[in-house]
N, C-alpha and C positions, 0 to 999 in steps of 0.2 A: 510091584507090577511095572513092567517095561512100557515106555511111551509107544504110542501106535507108530508103526514104520510106514512112511508113505513111499519110500524108495531106499534101495539098498544095492551096492555093488559088490563084486567078489572080494575086494579088499577089505570090507567091512564099513566103508564110508556109507553113512546113511542119513536120511531126512526123516524127521519125525513131525507129527501134528502138535503134540503137546508134550510138555515136560513138567515133572513134579519135583519138589525137593531140591530147587536149584536157586541160586542168587547170582547177580551180576558180579563179574570180576571188578575189583576196585582199581583205580588208578595206581595206587601204591603196589598192588600185587603185580601189575603189568610192568612196573619198573624194576621188579626183581629179576635176576638172571634166569632162575630156575623156570619161572612162568613163561618168560620170554622164549626159552629154548623150547617148552612144551608147545606154545603157539606157533613158533616157527616150524616145529615138525608137523603139526596139524595143517598149517598153510601149504607146506610143501607136498603132503599127502594129497590135498585138494588140487593143487595146481599140476600134479603129475598124474592125476587119476585118469587122464585121457577121456574124460567126460566132454561132451559136446553141449555146452550151454547154448540157449537161444539168443541170437543176437551178440552185438558188439558195441562198444560206445567209442564214439569219436569225442575225446576230451575237449578238443578246441571248440567244437560245434556246441557241446553241452554247457561249457563255460560261457560262451557267448549268449546262448539262450536264456541261462539263469540271470546273467547280468541284465539282460534287456527286459526281464520280468520285474526287476527292482523298480519301486516307485522313483519317479524322478526327483523328488526332493532327498532321497537317500543315495541314489547313484553316485553323485560326486564324491561322497564319503568313501566310496570303495573304488573310484576311478583309478587311482594310482596303483593299488594292489592288482586290480584286474589288468592293467596295462603291463604291469611287471609279470604277471603270471602268463599273459600271452607272449611276452618275449622269452620267458623260460621255456615254453612249450615248443618254440622253434629249436631250441637246444636239443629237445628230446625227439624231435620228429624222426631222425634216422635210427634211434634206439628202441623205438616202439614197434618193433617188428615180429615179436613172438607173443601171441595170445593164448592164454590158459583159462580154465573155468575158474571164475572168480566171484567172490561174495559182493564186493564193492560197497559195502556199508559196515566195516567193522568198528563201530561204535561200542562204548562200554555196554550199553543196554543189549547189544547183540551177542554178548560173550557171557556165557553162564558156566557156573561151575556147580556140578551136582554133589550129593552127600559123599559119595565115593571117591571124589576128586577128579571126575572126568570132566573135560571140556566140552562144551556144546555150543555150536554157532546156530543162531535162529534169524529169522526174518530174511529171506531169500528173494525178496521181490525186485531187488536191483541187480541180482546175479546176472552175469552175462559172460563172455569171452572177454578178457582184458589182459593187459600186461601185468606181470607178478607184481610190479611196483605198485599198482594201485592198492591192493590189499595190504602190502608192507607198509606203505606210506600212511594210510589211512589209520592203521594199528599204531604206528608212531605217533601220529597226531593225537588220536584219542587217549593214548597213555602219557602224552606230553614227554616223550623220550628225549633225552639230550643227545648230543652227537655220539658220545661213547656207547651209550645204550642203544642207539639206532644201529650203530656198527656191530654191536654185539647181537642183536637181533638178525641183522642181515647175515653175518657169519654163521649163525645157527641155521638159518634157512638154507644157506648155500651148502653147508657141509664142506666137502674137500675141494669144491669147484670155486672159481673165482668169475663166474659169469656175469654177476651183478655188480655195480659199483655204488659205493656210498654217495658219490657225487649226484648220481642219477637219483637215487633214493631221496636225497635232500631236496632236489629240484622237484620231484613228484610230491613231496610234502607241502612245498610252497604253493603249488599249482591246486592241489586237492584242498588245502586250507582255504584259498581264496574261493574255490568252487563251493565249499560248505558255507561260507559266509554269504555267498550270493544266493545260494539256495534258501539260508535262513531268512535273509531279508525278502525274498521272493515269497516264501511260504507265508511269512508273517503278514505281508501284504494281502495274500489270498484269504488269511483267517480274519482279515479286517483289524488287526492290531497294529500297535506302532511299536517301532523298536528304536534303540538309540545305538549309534556305531561309534 
């Protein structure tokens, strides 16, 4: 039985409510070229789908918001990373001019493989219009890809074009890792737990 379809476009891109007989992709699988290529093609389809997702995210504003939500006792432990991320963002300001429909949260838990080998992307609550680098960098961070693996993913995503640069991808990886660290620290605070940095 197929999952209930919540939305579908003419190219076959679809959103579903539930999925059965699936499992999360592992970090090891994501570090293999064949899976990287499949995910790159999937992301390219999403980004070039011409869908108009609601809203867009200002990464600088979001990073500052999450950092300010961190408890004062933990903030100093992330201060250097935060300042570095803010400096890196300045390098990216002129390159962040193309927004595409993006998932914005491609962590391992949101990448599923079904029994037939089909890839499913779930949990779209953070989706918006964003730079293509956001999804690519988040995927690289989730899979802990090294430089060569990141370049391989980027090349698979681009195909025959050279529109995107590995340097920008690495910069986005840095910023989005700090964003994730700040979010985790802020979230843990709101849950009333303690974390160690």
